[in-house]
Each structure stands twice: as structure tokens, then as C-alpha cells.
DRENPA-3360 file (N, C-alpha, C; in nm, 2 decimals, always signed):
BEGIN
1 = MTERAGRA = -8.55/+0.46/+1.75/-8.50/+0.55/+1.87/-8.31/+0.55/+1.87 ~ -8.29/+0.62/+1.85/-8.16/+0.67/+1.88/-8.13/+0.74/+2.05 ~ -7.97/+0.74/+2.10/-7.96/+0.82/+2.22/-7.83/+0.91/+2.18 ~ -7.85/+1.03/+2.20/-7.76/+1.14/+2.17/-7.72/+1.23/+2.29 ~ -7.62/+1.23/+2.31/-7.57/+1.33/+2.46/-7.62/+1.28/+2.54 ~ -7.61/+1.16/+2.56/-7.71/+1.12/+2.71/-7.86/+1.13/+2.75 ~ -7.93/+1.13/+2.60/-8.05/+1.15/+2.62/-8.14/+1.06/+2.52 ~ -8.21/+0.97/+2.56/-8.26/+0.89/+2.44/-8.39/+0.97/+2.36;
9 = EEAPVSDF = -8.37/+0.94/+2.28/-8.48/+1.01/+2.17/-8.61/+0.89/+2.17 ~ -8.71/+0.96/+2.17/-8.83/+0.89/+2.21/-8.87/+0.86/+2.09 ~ -8.96/+0.71/+2.08/-9.01/+0.64/+1.96/-9.14/+0.60/+2.02 ~ -9.27/+0.57/+1.95/-9.35/+0.49/+2.00/-9.33/+0.38/+2.03 ~ -9.41/+0.35/+2.15/-9.40/+0.21/+2.20/-9.37/+0.08/+2.13 ~ -9.51/+0.07/+2.04/-9.56/-0.04/+1.95/-9.49/-0.01/+1.87 ~ -9.38/+0.06/+1.79/-9.30/+0.06/+1.68/-9.17/+0.01/+1.73 ~ -9.15/+0.05/+1.82/-8.99/+0.02/+1.92/-8.95/-0.12/+1.97;
17 = DLDDLRLA = -8.83/-0.16/+1.93/-8.79/-0.29/+2.01/-8.64/-0.27/+2.04 ~ -8.61/-0.32/+2.20/-8.51/-0.33/+2.26/-8.38/-0.34/+2.15 ~ -8.39/-0.45/+2.06/-8.29/-0.49/+1.99/-8.27/-0.40/+1.90 ~ -8.39/-0.31/+1.84/-8.34/-0.15/+1.72/-8.29/-0.03/+1.78 ~ -8.24/-0.06/+1.94/-8.19/+0.08/+2.00/-8.06/+0.10/+1.95 ~ -7.97/+0.18/+1.93/-7.86/+0.23/+1.88/-7.80/+0.32/+1.93 ~ -7.70/+0.33/+1.99/-7.62/+0.44/+2.07/-7.56/+0.52/+1.98 ~ -7.53/+0.67/+1.96/-7.49/+0.75/+1.90/-7.43/+0.87/+1.95;
25 = AEDDACLE = -7.29/+0.92/+1.90/-7.23/+1.02/+2.00/-7.28/+1.12/+1.89 ~ -7.23/+1.22/+1.94/-7.27/+1.34/+1.84/-7.15/+1.32/+1.73 ~ -7.05/+1.26/+1.75/-6.98/+1.21/+1.61/-6.96/+1.07/+1.61 ~ -7.02/+1.03/+1.51/-7.04/+0.86/+1.54/-6.91/+0.80/+1.51 ~ -6.81/+0.86/+1.46/-6.68/+0.83/+1.45/-6.60/+0.80/+1.54 ~ -6.67/+0.81/+1.68/-6.60/+0.84/+1.76/-6.62/+0.76/+1.88 ~ -6.77/+0.66/+1.83/-6.82/+0.56/+1.96/-6.83/+0.46/+1.85 ~ -6.79/+0.34/+1.93/-6.82/+0.19/+1.82/-6.89/+0.07/+1.95;
33 = ELDRQVLS = -7.00/+0.07/+1.89/-7.06/-0.07/+1.97/-7.01/-0.20/+1.91 ~ -6.94/-0.25/+2.06/-6.87/-0.41/+2.01/-6.94/-0.51/+2.03 ~ -7.05/-0.49/+2.11/-7.13/-0.62/+2.14/-7.28/-0.53/+2.25 ~ -7.38/-0.60/+2.26/-7.47/-0.54/+2.35/-7.54/-0.73/+2.41 ~ -7.60/-0.64/+2.54/-7.69/-0.77/+2.62/-7.81/-0.70/+2.64 ~ -7.91/-0.74/+2.65/-8.07/-0.72/+2.71/-8.02/-0.77/+2.86 ~ -8.04/-0.70/+2.95/-8.05/-0.78/+3.11/-8.17/-0.80/+3.12 ~ -8.30/-0.71/+3.10/-8.42/-0.71/+3.14/-8.51/-0.64/+3.08;
41 = EGPWASLA = -8.61/-0.72/+3.01/-8.68/-0.68/+2.94/-8.86/-0.61/+3.03 ~ -8.93/-0.53/+2.99/-9.07/-0.54/+3.05/-9.06/-0.33/+3.05 ~ -9.14/-0.33/+3.15/-9.18/-0.16/+3.12/-9.04/-0.12/+3.21 ~ -8.95/-0.17/+3.23/-8.83/-0.11/+3.27/-8.70/-0.24/+3.25 ~ -8.64/-0.20/+3.12/-8.49/-0.22/+3.07/-8.42/-0.21/+3.10 ~ -8.30/-0.31/+3.08/-8.18/-0.27/+3.10/-8.08/-0.36/+3.02 ~ -8.00/-0.23/+3.00/-7.89/-0.28/+2.85/-7.76/-0.30/+2.90 ~ -7.70/-0.39/+2.83/-7.55/-0.34/+2.87/-7.47/-0.34/+2.72;
49 = FLVRTRGD = -7.39/-0.23/+2.74/-7.34/-0.22/+2.57/-7.18/-0.19/+2.63 ~ -7.08/-0.32/+2.52/-6.96/-0.34/+2.50/-6.91/-0.21/+2.40 ~ -6.85/-0.13/+2.47/-6.85/+0.00/+2.37/-6.65/+0.02/+2.34 ~ -6.61/+0.09/+2.24/-6.49/+0.17/+2.24/-6.50/+0.30/+2.21 ~ -6.43/+0.41/+2.21/-6.45/+0.54/+2.24/-6.31/+0.60/+2.16 ~ -6.35/+0.72/+2.10/-6.21/+0.84/+2.08/-6.23/+0.93/+2.10 ~ -6.14/+1.05/+2.13/-6.20/+1.19/+2.13/-6.20/+1.24/+1.98 ~ -6.12/+1.20/+1.89/-6.20/+1.22/+1.74/-6.11/+1.14/+1.64;
57 = ESMAWQGP = -6.14/+1.14/+1.55/-6.09/+1.03/+1.40/-5.96/+1.02/+1.39 ~ -5.87/+1.16/+1.43/-5.73/+1.12/+1.44/-5.67/+1.03/+1.58 ~ -5.73/+1.02/+1.67/-5.69/+0.94/+1.81/-5.70/+0.81/+1.80 ~ -5.64/+0.74/+1.86/-5.66/+0.60/+1.87/-5.76/+0.53/+1.96 ~ -5.83/+0.44/+1.94/-5.96/+0.36/+2.02/-5.88/+0.34/+2.14 ~ -6.00/+0.38/+2.24/-5.99/+0.34/+2.38/-6.09/+0.23/+2.44 ~ -6.07/+0.15/+2.52/-6.14/+0.05/+2.53/-6.14/-0.07/+2.52 ~ -6.20/-0.20/+2.56/-6.32/-0.17/+2.55/-6.39/-0.14/+2.70;
65 = FLWLHRYQ = -6.51/-0.07/+2.67/-6.58/+0.00/+2.83/-6.71/-0.07/+2.85 ~ -6.77/-0.08/+2.95/-6.91/-0.11/+2.96/-7.01/-0.05/+2.99 ~ -7.09/+0.02/+2.96/-7.19/+0.14/+2.95/-7.33/+0.05/+2.99 ~ -7.39/+0.05/+3.09/-7.50/-0.01/+3.16/-7.64/+0.10/+3.14 ~ -7.70/+0.10/+3.08/-7.83/+0.18/+3.07/-7.97/+0.12/+3.11 ~ -8.05/+0.20/+3.18/-8.21/+0.18/+3.25/-8.29/+0.26/+3.16 ~ -8.36/+0.16/+3.10/-8.47/+0.28/+3.00/-8.61/+0.27/+3.09 ~ -8.67/+0.32/+3.10/-8.85/+0.33/+3.10/-8.97/+0.32/+3.03;
73 = RTAMGWKL = -9.05/+0.25/+3.00/-9.15/+0.25/+2.88/-9.24/+0.40/+2.95 ~ -9.23/+0.45/+2.84/-9.34/+0.55/+2.85/-9.45/+0.55/+2.76 ~ -9.53/+0.64/+2.75/-9.65/+0.64/+2.66/-9.56/+0.72/+2.52 ~ -9.49/+0.75/+2.54/-9.43/+0.81/+2.39/-9.31/+0.73/+2.37 ~ -9.25/+0.64/+2.42/-9.15/+0.54/+2.39/-9.03/+0.51/+2.50 ~ -8.93/+0.52/+2.48/-8.84/+0.44/+2.58/-8.78/+0.56/+2.63 ~ -8.74/+0.59/+2.80/-8.67/+0.71/+2.85/-8.57/+0.67/+2.88 ~ -8.41/+0.73/+2.94/-8.30/+0.69/+2.92/-8.34/+0.72/+3.09;
81 = VSKFHTTD = -8.31/+0.66/+3.20/-8.34/+0.70/+3.31/-8.23/+0.69/+3.41 ~ -8.14/+0.58/+3.38/-7.99/+0.61/+3.45/-7.89/+0.53/+3.37 ~ -7.77/+0.57/+3.38/-7.66/+0.52/+3.33/-7.55/+0.50/+3.40 ~ -7.46/+0.38/+3.37/-7.33/+0.39/+3.44/-7.22/+0.35/+3.35 ~ -7.12/+0.41/+3.33/-7.00/+0.39/+3.23/-6.89/+0.34/+3.29 ~ -6.81/+0.27/+3.25/-6.71/+0.23/+3.30/-6.61/+0.32/+3.24 ~ -6.51/+0.39/+3.31/-6.39/+0.47/+3.24/-6.30/+0.46/+3.22 ~ -6.23/+0.31/+3.21/-6.12/+0.26/+3.20/-6.13/+0.12/+3.14;
89 = AAQLERLR = -6.03/+0.05/+3.08/-6.02/-0.10/+3.10/-6.00/-0.16/+3.18 ~ -5.94/-0.14/+3.29/-5.91/-0.20/+3.44/-6.04/-0.22/+3.50 ~ -6.15/-0.14/+3.51/-6.27/-0.14/+3.55/-6.32/-0.22/+3.50 ~ -6.35/-0.25/+3.36/-6.38/-0.38/+3.29/-6.37/-0.48/+3.32 ~ -6.21/-0.51/+3.35/-6.16/-0.64/+3.38/-6.20/-0.68/+3.49 ~ -6.20/-0.58/+3.64/-6.23/-0.62/+3.78/-6.37/-0.66/+3.77 ~ -6.45/-0.61/+3.69/-6.61/-0.65/+3.67/-6.61/-0.76/+3.61 ~ -6.52/-0.79/+3.52/-6.55/-0.95/+3.47/-6.50/-1.02/+3.53;
97 = RLLGR = -6.41/-1.01/+3.63/-6.32/-1.12/+3.72/-6.47/-1.16/+3.84 ~ -6.50/-1.06/+3.87/-6.62/-1.04/+4.00/-6.70/-1.10/+3.95 ~ -6.76/-1.12/+3.82/-6.90/-1.17/+3.84/-6.88/-1.31/+3.76 ~ -6.72/-1.30/+3.75/-6.69/-1.49/+3.71/-6.71/-1.58/+3.87 ~ -6.74/-1.51/+3.94/-6.70/-1.56/+4.07/-6.85/-1.68/+4.11;
% end
């Protein structure tokens, strides 16, 4: 299963493991996944992705950013239900400090 333009392409549930999920942008050279954590599993799954992005290959990388995605298991596979993307590195730092308390 891959994710493109904010939508998850579905794969058969029996053939898909959350660890196999890959983020993809229209241009893969503009998105790099740095880390991931499965926050919850089951019929509803939550994943945290640490990514960096850039507008095009000639631009500098920006980030890291935190992307939180929530998926629902369906008969056809995993469906992206909601997402939250931090928009600047300062947001990620504030979240890190908050969660560290």
C-alpha cells in the first residue's frame, strides 16, 4: 500500500502489514521519511511519521516535520481517515517539549 496525494491506495488486509506502509509524494525526490512509529494497531491504526520535504529537487530540505495519520481497516485494505501535519520545525519542537513533561 502506498499513499499518494493524501489518499491511501488500498491493499488486501491479509496481505498488508502496517510496517509495509510507505509514504510517497507525486515526486518521491521531494519527500524523505526519517522515522516512523506505530502508535496503535487494530481496526483503527495510528502512525507517526518523521519526514522532511522540499518543493523540488533544486531546493534545500525543510523539516523535520511530524505527520500523524489515522487509518481504518476495511474489507479492501487500509483507508486514510485523518491526518495532521506539522507545518514548521518549531511546531515539532513544541510538541516534543510538551510530550517530554
